[in-house]
C-alpha positions as a printed NumPy array, in Angstrom:
array([[ 10.018,  -2.411,  16.74 ],
       [  6.586,  -1.223,  15.91 ],
       [  5.326,  -0.441,  12.414],
       [  3.109,   2.54 ,  11.706],
       [ -0.383,   1.745,  10.476],
       [ -2.67 ,   4.358,   8.927],
       [ -6.396,   3.909,   9.49 ],
       [ -8.17 ,   5.886,   6.756],
       [-11.719,   6.899,   5.914],
       [-12.476,   7.829,   2.295],
       [-14.899,  10.585,   1.461],
       [-18.264,   9.399,   0.129],
       [-18.005,   8.66 ,  -3.589],
       [-14.191,   8.755,  -3.576],
       [-12.224,   5.866,  -5.05 ],
       [-10.128,   3.887,  -2.588],
       [ -6.516,   4.106,  -3.738],
       [ -4.214,   1.112,  -3.679],
       [ -2.418,   1.032,  -0.304],
       [  1.004,   1.03 ,  -2.001],
       [  0.099,   4.208,  -3.942],
       [ -1.017,   5.987,  -0.792],
       [  2.119,   4.93 ,   1.12 ],
       [  4.279,   6.245,  -1.735],
       [  2.327,   9.529,  -1.89 ],
       [  2.592,  10.1  ,   1.858],
       [  6.226,   8.985,   1.965],
       [  7.202,  11.746,  -0.453],
       [  5.729,  14.382,   1.896],
       [  6.652,  13.341,   5.435],
       [  9.712,  12.135,   7.309],
       [ 10.716,   8.571,   6.459],
       [ 10.207,   7.324,  10.03 ],
       [  6.588,   8.567,   9.967],
       [  5.665,   6.734,   6.755],
       [  3.075,   3.991,   7.37 ],
       [  3.932,   0.381,   6.589],
       [  0.265,  -0.712,   6.578],
       [ -2.989,   1.007,   5.595],
       [ -6.52 ,   0.019,   6.552],
       [ -9.634,   1.593,   5.015],
       [-12.75 ,   1.763,   7.199],
       [-16.257,   3.189,   6.755],
       [-16.031,   5.607,   9.692],
       [-13.894,   6.334,  12.722],
       [-15.259,   5.623,  16.187],
       [-16.097,   8.845,  18.024],
       [-15.966,   9.996,  21.647],
       [-18.972,  11.532,  23.39 ],
       [-17.549,  14.926,  22.397],
       [-17.661,  13.905,  18.722],
       [-13.886,  13.662,  18.303],
       [-12.129,  10.64 ,  16.786],
       [-11.636,   8.044,  19.537],
       [ -7.946,   7.216,  19.134],
       [ -7.963,   4.671,  21.954],
       [-10.804,   2.724,  20.332],
       [ -8.983,   2.799,  16.977],
       [ -5.902,   1.331,  18.71 ],
       [ -8.032,  -1.361,  20.362],
       [ -9.621,  -2.358,  17.06 ],
       [ -6.677,  -1.958,  14.655],
       [ -3.551,  -1.656,  16.822],
       [ -2.161,  -5.187,  16.827],
       [ -3.058,  -6.345,  13.343],
       [ -0.771,  -5.488,  10.411],
       [ -3.437,  -4.984,   7.784]])
């Protein structure tokens, strides 16, 4: 099966939490099957011409790698 990976951008000046802490935090608030197994922190999300997050580009860049 496939594992869920969260691709996250921290706010400027915010501390990057440990991935395990973030997975635990999220896991307490969402359904178990939605909980990510991997987390990647990036500087910024790629955007479409309309200024929206480009989900396809995120999948191309981060989709096949576990972490």
